[in-house]
mmCIF file of the C-alpha atoms, coordinates in Angstrom:
data_MODEL
# 
_entry.id   MODEL 
# 
loop_
_atom_site.group_PDB 
_atom_site.id 
_atom_site.type_symbol 
_atom_site.label_atom_id 
_atom_site.label_alt_id 
_atom_site.label_comp_id 
_atom_site.label_asym_id 
_atom_site.label_entity_id 
_atom_site.label_seq_id 
_atom_site.pdbx_PDB_ins_code 
_atom_site.Cartn_x 
_atom_site.Cartn_y 
_atom_site.Cartn_z 
_atom_site.occupancy 
_atom_site.B_iso_or_equiv 
_atom_site.pdbx_formal_charge 
_atom_site.auth_seq_id 
_atom_site.auth_comp_id 
_atom_site.auth_asym_id 
_atom_site.auth_atom_id 
_atom_site.pdbx_PDB_model_num 
ATOM 1  C CA . UNK A 1 1  ? 6.073   14.363 -60.673 1.00 0.00 ? 1  UNK A CA 1 
ATOM 2  C CA . UNK A 1 2  ? 3.750   12.932 -57.965 1.00 0.00 ? 2  UNK A CA 1 
ATOM 3  C CA . UNK A 1 3  ? 2.789   9.578  -57.136 1.00 0.00 ? 3  UNK A CA 1 
ATOM 4  C CA . UNK A 1 4  ? -0.221  8.265  -55.059 1.00 0.00 ? 4  UNK A CA 1 
ATOM 5  C CA . UNK A 1 5  ? -1.108  5.513  -52.573 1.00 0.00 ? 5  UNK A CA 1 
ATOM 6  C CA . UNK A 1 6  ? -4.561  4.425  -51.607 1.00 0.00 ? 6  UNK A CA 1 
ATOM 7  C CA . UNK A 1 7  ? -5.034  2.596  -48.512 1.00 0.00 ? 7  UNK A CA 1 
ATOM 8  C CA . UNK A 1 8  ? -8.097  0.848  -47.047 1.00 0.00 ? 8  UNK A CA 1 
ATOM 9  C CA . UNK A 1 9  ? -8.329  1.368  -43.514 1.00 0.00 ? 9  UNK A CA 1 
ATOM 10 C CA . UNK A 1 10 ? -9.969  -1.529 -41.522 1.00 0.00 ? 10 UNK A CA 1 
ATOM 11 C CA . UNK A 1 11 ? -11.902 -0.396 -38.782 1.00 0.00 ? 11 UNK A CA 1 
ATOM 12 C CA . UNK A 1 12 ? -11.041 -2.343 -35.390 1.00 0.00 ? 12 UNK A CA 1 
ATOM 13 C CA . UNK A 1 13 ? -13.008 -2.493 -32.089 1.00 0.00 ? 13 UNK A CA 1 
ATOM 14 C CA . UNK A 1 14 ? -9.907  -1.109 -29.905 1.00 0.00 ? 14 UNK A CA 1 
ATOM 15 C CA . UNK A 1 15 ? -7.381  1.517  -30.311 1.00 0.00 ? 15 UNK A CA 1 
ATOM 16 C CA . UNK A 1 16 ? -8.608  2.263  -33.976 1.00 0.00 ? 16 UNK A CA 1 
ATOM 17 C CA . UNK A 1 17 ? -7.704  5.807  -33.533 1.00 0.00 ? 17 UNK A CA 1 
ATOM 18 C CA . UNK A 1 18 ? -4.052  5.305  -32.155 1.00 0.00 ? 18 UNK A CA 1 
ATOM 19 C CA . UNK A 1 19 ? -3.676  2.536  -34.783 1.00 0.00 ? 19 UNK A CA 1 
ATOM 20 C CA . UNK A 1 20 ? -4.538  4.854  -37.630 1.00 0.00 ? 20 UNK A CA 1 
ATOM 21 C CA . UNK A 1 21 ? -2.431  7.899  -36.058 1.00 0.00 ? 21 UNK A CA 1 
ATOM 22 C CA . UNK A 1 22 ? 0.520   5.317  -35.927 1.00 0.00 ? 22 UNK A CA 1 
ATOM 23 C CA . UNK A 1 23 ? 0.258   4.301  -39.506 1.00 0.00 ? 23 UNK A CA 1 
ATOM 24 C CA . UNK A 1 24 ? -0.316  7.598  -40.945 1.00 0.00 ? 24 UNK A CA 1 
ATOM 25 C CA . UNK A 1 25 ? 2.851   8.920  -39.021 1.00 0.00 ? 25 UNK A CA 1 
ATOM 26 C CA . UNK A 1 26 ? 4.838   6.107  -40.418 1.00 0.00 ? 26 UNK A CA 1 
ATOM 27 C CA . UNK A 1 27 ? 3.759   6.883  -43.959 1.00 0.00 ? 27 UNK A CA 1 
ATOM 28 C CA . UNK A 1 28 ? 4.470   10.492 -43.241 1.00 0.00 ? 28 UNK A CA 1 
ATOM 29 C CA . UNK A 1 29 ? 8.018   9.580  -42.176 1.00 0.00 ? 29 UNK A CA 1 
ATOM 30 C CA . UNK A 1 30 ? 8.373   8.077  -45.846 1.00 0.00 ? 30 UNK A CA 1 
ATOM 31 C CA . UNK A 1 31 ? 7.495   11.363 -47.510 1.00 0.00 ? 31 UNK A CA 1 
ATOM 32 C CA . UNK A 1 32 ? 3.634   10.673 -47.788 1.00 0.00 ? 32 UNK A CA 1 
ATOM 33 C CA . UNK A 1 33 ? 1.039   13.263 -47.100 1.00 0.00 ? 33 UNK A CA 1 
ATOM 34 C CA . UNK A 1 34 ? -2.758  12.724 -46.900 1.00 0.00 ? 34 UNK A CA 1 
ATOM 35 C CA . UNK A 1 35 ? -4.762  14.347 -49.649 1.00 0.00 ? 35 UNK A CA 1 
ATOM 36 C CA . UNK A 1 36 ? -7.999  12.892 -48.894 1.00 0.00 ? 36 UNK A CA 1 
ATOM 37 C CA . UNK A 1 37 ? -10.138 10.586 -46.528 1.00 0.00 ? 37 UNK A CA 1 
ATOM 38 C CA . UNK A 1 38 ? -13.470 9.619  -47.850 1.00 0.00 ? 38 UNK A CA 1 
ATOM 39 C CA . UNK A 1 39 ? -16.367 10.031 -45.848 1.00 0.00 ? 39 UNK A CA 1 
ATOM 40 C CA . UNK A 1 40 ? -18.443 7.056  -46.338 1.00 0.00 ? 40 UNK A CA 1 
ATOM 41 C CA . UNK A 1 41 ? -15.474 4.496  -46.735 1.00 0.00 ? 41 UNK A CA 1 
ATOM 42 C CA . UNK A 1 42 ? -12.528 3.597  -45.025 1.00 0.00 ? 42 UNK A CA 1 
ATOM 43 C CA . UNK A 1 43 ? -10.166 4.817  -47.892 1.00 0.00 ? 43 UNK A CA 1 
ATOM 44 C CA . UNK A 1 44 ? -7.256  7.211  -47.564 1.00 0.00 ? 44 UNK A CA 1 
ATOM 45 C CA . UNK A 1 45 ? -5.446  8.946  -50.451 1.00 0.00 ? 45 UNK A CA 1 
ATOM 46 C CA . UNK A 1 46 ? -1.782  9.694  -49.938 1.00 0.00 ? 46 UNK A CA 1 
ATOM 47 C CA . UNK A 1 47 ? 0.486   11.869 -52.369 1.00 0.00 ? 47 UNK A CA 1 
ATOM 48 C CA . UNK A 1 48 ? 4.401   12.306 -52.566 1.00 0.00 ? 48 UNK A CA 1 
ATOM 49 C CA . UNK A 1 49 ? 6.967   13.538 -54.782 1.00 0.00 ? 49 UNK A CA 1 
ATOM 50 C CA . UNK A 1 50 ? 8.266   10.902 -56.806 1.00 0.00 ? 50 UNK A CA 1 
ATOM 51 C CA . UNK A 1 51 ? 11.859  12.309 -57.310 1.00 0.00 ? 51 UNK A CA 1 
ATOM 52 C CA . UNK A 1 52 ? 12.616  13.051 -53.632 1.00 0.00 ? 52 UNK A CA 1 
# 
């Protein structure tokens, strides 16, 4: 079974790419993987196995 998480990324003026990379790496360490990044919004969908 899978579980999903939707995060809304708030765009900042400085270090935006570095902050996003750090956040995604933190989620990855918890077993999450990115399955979709919306083009016209700042929503990112993550997925992981529920019974890990």
